[in-house]
NUKOL-871635 format. One record per residue (C-alpha): z negated, x negated, y; residue in three letters. Coordinates in steps of 0.1 Angstrom, whole numbers, plus 5000, padded with zeros to 4 digits. Each point is the difference from the previous one (the first is absolute). Last residue first. Layout:
<<Z X Y> 'Ala'>
...
***
This chain:
<<9703 5383 0679> 'Gln'>
<<4967 5017 4981> 'Pro'>
<<4999 5031 4986> 'Pro'>
<<4986 5028 5021> 'Glu'>
<<4962 5009 4984> 'Pro'>
<<4992 5020 4970> 'Ala'>
<<4979 5028 5002> 'Ala'>
<<5024 5025 4987> 'Ala'>
<<5017 4984 4970> 'Val'>
<<4973 4990 4984> 'Leu'>
<<4988 5039 4996> 'Arg'>
<<5037 5009 4993> 'Arg'>
<<4997 4970 4976> 'Ala'>
<<4968 5020 4986> 'Tyr'>
<<5015 5033 5004> 'Asp'>
<<5020 4993 4971> 'Thr'>
<<5039 5000 5011> 'Ala'>
<<5008 4971 5028> 'Pro'>
<<5037 5017 5020> 'His'>
<<5003 4969 5024> 'Ser'>
<<4973 4973 4989> 'Val'>
<<5008 5003 4956> 'Ile'>
<<5042 5004 5009> 'Gln'>
<<4997 4965 5020> 'Ala'>
<<4973 4979 4980> 'Thr'>
<<5028 5009 4970> 'Pro'>
<<4982 5014 4965> 'Gly'>
<<4963 5005 4994> 'Ser'>
<<4969 5025 5000> 'Glu'>
<<4974 5007 4993> 'Val'>
<<4985 4967 4979> 'Val'>
<<4970 4997 4987> 'Ala'>
<<4968 4985 5007> 'Gly'>
<<4984 5024 5020> 'Ala'>
<<5032 5009 5023> 'Lys'>
<<5030 4976 5006> 'Met'>
<<5030 5001 5014> 'Val'>
<<5029 4973 4987> 'Leu'>
<<5025 4993 5021> 'Ile'>
<<5032 4987 5001> 'Thr'>
<<5029 4978 5022> 'Asp'>
<<4969 4984 5020> 'Cys'>
<<4991 4989 5031> 'Met'>
<<5005 5024 5026> 'Phe'>
<<4988 5026 4990> 'Ser'>
<<4973 4981 4975> 'Val'>
<<4989 4988 5033> 'Val'>
<<4998 5036 5011> 'Pro'>
<<4981 5011 4976> 'Leu'>
<<4965 4974 5002> 'Asp'>
<<4979 5009 4972> 'His'>
<<5013 4960 4983> 'Thr'>
<<5016 4985 4975> 'Val'>
<<5031 4989 5004> 'Leu'>
<<5017 4986 4967> 'Ile'>
<<5032 4979 5006> 'Met'>
<<5032 4983 4985> 'Ser'>
<<5014 4972 5015> 'Phe'>
<<5029 4986 5015> 'Ala'>
<<4998 4969 5017> 'Tyr'>
<<5016 5010 5032> 'Arg'>
<<5003 5033 5004> 'Glu'>
<<4964 5010 4982> 'Arg'>
<<4986 4973 5029> 'Leu'>
<<5014 5023 5031> 'Asp'>
<<4981 5030 4986> 'Lys'>
<<4968 4979 4992> 'Phe'>
<<5005 4985 5038> 'Leu'>
<<5006 5033 5020> 'Asn'>
<<4966 5011 4981> 'Leu'>
<<4978 4967 5010> 'Val'>
<<5022 5011 5038> 'Gln'>
<<4988 5038 4995> 'Ser'>
<<4963 4991 4990> 'Gln'>
<<4996 4973 5031> 'Val'>
<<4996 5024 5034> 'Ser'>
<<4978 5023 4977> 'Val'>
<<4977 4969 4993> 'Asp'>
<<4996 4992 4967> 'Leu'>
<<4975 5007 4970> 'Ala'>
<<5023 5032 4981> 'Ser'>
<<5029 4975 5001> 'Thr'>
<<5005 4994 4965> 'Pro'>
<<4991 5024 4986> 'Glu'>
<<5000 4988 4967> 'Asp'>
<<5036 4985 4997> 'Leu'>
<<5014 4991 4966> 'Leu'>
<<5033 4976 4999> 'Leu'>
<<5022 5000 4974> 'Val'>
<<5026 4971 4991> 'Asp'>
<<4982 4973 5011> 'Pro'>
<<5011 4970 5016> 'Lys'>
<<4974 4977 4993> 'Val'>
<<4996 4995 5038> 'Ala'>
<<5000 5036 5011> 'Leu'>
<<4962 5007 4989> 'Ala'>
<<4996 4972 5024> 'Arg'>
<<5017 5008 5027> 'Ala'>
<<4986 5039 5001> 'Ile'>
<<4962 4979 5002> 'Ala'>
<<5017 4987 5029> 'Ala'>
<<5010 5029 5014> 'Arg'>
<<4969 5021 4989> 'Gln'>
<<4978 4966 5018> 'Arg'>
<<5022 5003 5037> 'Gln'>
<<4993 5040 5002> 'Gly'>
<<4961 4991 4995> 'Gly'>
<<5003 4966 5024> 'Ser'>
<<4998 4968 4992> 'Leu'>
<<4971 4974 5000> 'Gln'>
<<4980 5016 4975> 'His'>
<<5033 4993 4968> 'Pro'>
<<4994 4959 5010> 'Leu'>
<<5033 4991 5020> 'Ala'>
<<5025 4971 4991> 'Lys'>
<<5021 5027 4990> 'Ala'>
<<5006 5011 5034> 'Leu'>
<<5024 4974 5011> 'Ala'>
<<5022 5017 4983> 'Pro'>
<<5002 5032 5029> 'Asp'>
<<4990 5036 4981> 'Leu'>
<<5029 5025 4993> 'Gly'>
<<4999 5009 4964> 'Val'>
<<5034 4978 4998> 'Asp'>
<<4991 4971 5020> 'Ser'>
<<4970 4990 4980> 'Leu'>
<<5018 5006 4969> 'Leu'>
<<5024 4972 5014> 'Arg'>
<<4973 4975 5003> 'Glu'>
<<4984 5011 4972> 'Val'>
<<5032 4987 4983> 'Ile'>
<<5006 4971 5019> 'Glu'>
<<4967 4989 4996> 'Pro'>
<<5005 5004 4966> 'Leu'>
<<5029 4977 4995> 'Ser'>
<<5037 5018 4988> 'Thr'>
<<5017 5001 4970> 'Gly'>
<<4985 5036 4996> 'Arg'>
<<4997 5002 4961> 'Glu'>
<<4985 4965 5007> 'Gln'>
<<4975 5013 5022> 'Glu'>
<<4997 5037 4983> 'Leu'>
<<4962 4994 4982> 'Leu'>
<<4993 4982 5030> 'Arg'>
<<5006 5030 5031> 'Ala'>
<<4966 5016 4984> 'Gly'>
<<4978 4973 5004> 'Leu'>
<<5019 4994 5031> 'Ser'>
<<4988 5028 5017> 'Ile'>
<<4961 4990 4995> 'Ser'>
<<5008 4971 5019> 'Ala'>
<<5022 5015 5026> 'Gly'>
<<4974 5018 5017> 'Ile'>
<<4976 4974 4998> 'Ser'>
<<4976 5005 4964> 'Phe'>
<<4960 5000 5008> 'Arg'>
<<5000 5036 5010> 'Pro'>
<<5016 5008 4964> 'Asn'>
<<5026 5023 5004> 'Phe'>
<<5008 5040 4995> 'Thr'>
<<4969 5011 5010> 'Ser'>
<<5010 4997 5036> 'Tyr'>
<<5027 5015 4997> 'Pro'>
<<4980 5035 4988> 'Asp'>
<<5020 5029 4991> 'Gln'>
<<5019 4984 4971> 'Phe'>
<<5035 4985 5001> 'Val'>
<<5005 4993 4959> 'Pro'>
<<5024 4982 4982> 'Gln'>
<<5018 5008 4966> 'Val'>
<<5022 4972 4987> 'Arg'>
<<4978 4977 4998> 'Arg'>
<<4971 5018 4991> 'Arg'>
<<5027 5011 4970> 'Phe'>
<<5007 4969 4995> 'Gly'>
<<4965 4986 4992> 'Leu'>
<<4991 5032 4980> 'Val'>
<<5033 4993 4973> 'Ala'>
<<4986 4965 4996> 'Ala'>
<<4970 5019 4994> 'Lys'>
<<5006 5028 4974> 'Asp'>
<<5008 5030 5017> 'Met'>
<<4984 5030 4980> 'Thr'>
<<4989 5021 5034> 'Ala'>
<<5028 4997 5018> 'Ile'>
<<5022 5018 4971> 'Glu'>
<<5034 4973 4998> 'Ala'>
<<5035 5026 5010> 'Gly'>
<<5001 4982 5035> 'Gly'>
<<4969 4999 5015> 'Tyr'>
<<4983 5036 4978> 'Thr'>
<<4972 5019 5001> 'Leu'>
<<4994 5026 4976> 'Ser'>
<<4969 5025 4989> 'Gly'>
<<4966 5002 4993> 'Thr'>
<<4972 4983 5018> 'Asp'>
<<5007 4977 5027> 'Tyr'>
<<4992 4967 5007> 'Pro'>
<<4992 4992 5036> 'Thr'>
<<5004 4962 5014> 'Leu'>
<<5036 5003 4980> 'Arg'>
<<5018 5003 5033> 'Leu'>
<<5022 5037 4989> 'Ile'>
<<4958 5002 4991> 'Thr'>
<<4991 4995 5042> 'Arg'>
<<5031 5021 5009> 'Leu'>
<<4988 5028 4981> 'Leu'>
<<4966 4995 5010> 'Thr'>
<<5009 4997 5039> 'Ser'>
<<5017 5037 4996> 'Lys'>
<<4973 5016 4983> 'Gly'>
<<4996 5035 5024> 'Ser'>
<<4969 4982 5013> 'Gly'>
<<5011 5000 5030> 'Ser'>
<<5028 5023 5014> 'Glu'>
<<5035 4990 4983> 'Gly'>
<<5030 4981 5004> 'Val'>
<<5019 4974 4969> 'Ile'>
<<5032 4998 5021> 'Gly'>
<<5030 4978 4973> 'Leu'>
<<5023 4976 5013> 'Ser'>
<<5029 4993 4980> 'Gln'>
<<5024 4972 4995> 'Gly'>
<<4990 4992 4960> 'Pro'>
<<4987 5041 4994> 'Glu'>
<<4964 5012 4999> 'Leu'>
<<4997 5028 4976> 'Ser'>
<<4971 5022 4996> 'Phe'>
<<4970 5018 4980> 'Thr'>
<<4970 5009 5006> 'Val'>
<<4982 5011 4974> 'Gly'>
<<4962 5008 5023> 'Asp'>
<<4991 4966 5019> 'Ile'>
<<4964 5001 5009> 'Ala'>
<<4989 5021 4974> 'Leu'>
<<4957 4998 5012> 'Val'>
<<4973 4998 4964> 'Gly'>
<<4999 5023 4979> 'Pro'>
<<4966 5003 4987> 'Gly'>
<<4977 4980 4986> 'Arg'>
<<4997 4959 5008> 'Ala'>
<<5011 4972 4973> 'Phe'>
<<5026 4984 5023> 'Leu'>
<<4982 5001 5030> 'Gly'>
<<4979 5022 5017> 'Gly'>
<<5025 5024 5014> 'Arg'>
<<5036 4990 4982> 'Arg'>
<<5027 4993 5023> 'Tyr'>
<<5034 5021 4977> 'Thr'>
<<5032 4983 4998> 'Lys'>
<<5033 5014 4994> 'Ser'>
<<5039 4998 4998> 'Leu'>
<<5024 5025 4987> 'Asn'>
<<5029 4983 5006> 'Lys'>
<<5000 4967 5023> 'Ala'>
<<5035 4983 5013> 'Ala'>
<<5000 4963 5011> 'Ile'>
<<5041 4986 4999> 'Met'>
***
């Protein structure tokens, strides 16, 4: 579905024509995401995980290597292919407020995506919005609310509904619970697990929080200084980390959410 091979990205210091080696943000990263799989990308701040996510989303161009979706190179997709890619690969960001136009109601924002598949679903837009809000645990009456009128947890749920409105194949999650209260985090994580069963999407989760990856993901990439230092089944790496760096992450991790 999504595959990277020897993917690299360097940020140049002082602009395009500056001298010096720059900062190697992604260093020869290789991975694959299969249909139905959940992949966690974990590492400390500055490890390159957020740059990798932005690269997958076509927000940051990569320098060398290959990054494909459905076998097509993401960097060279034509306009039509990019539109299809944008629908099938949906992000959910750390700050849910940034997902919404503050002047649009929550329902209006969700409708923008749902309208693309209205005829395919054979259901009216208000019914689609109501169902999506219900599926993420929100009162459908909140469709009329503006983003600032919702709590942080409610906005994150609404952001998930907006992403699901186009029936994506893949959700890309960037620290989706780090801006939420601890009491709300486990609710949102359990919601993601429930929605994966109902909507059958694959998932890439970027976080510094190893217990979240342990709870959510089948496989894991452990990143340090832009490179993958360990990868494999999550349970195996958490139980028997092979590198000192991964062992430190495991030792510092609190208990996973319930």
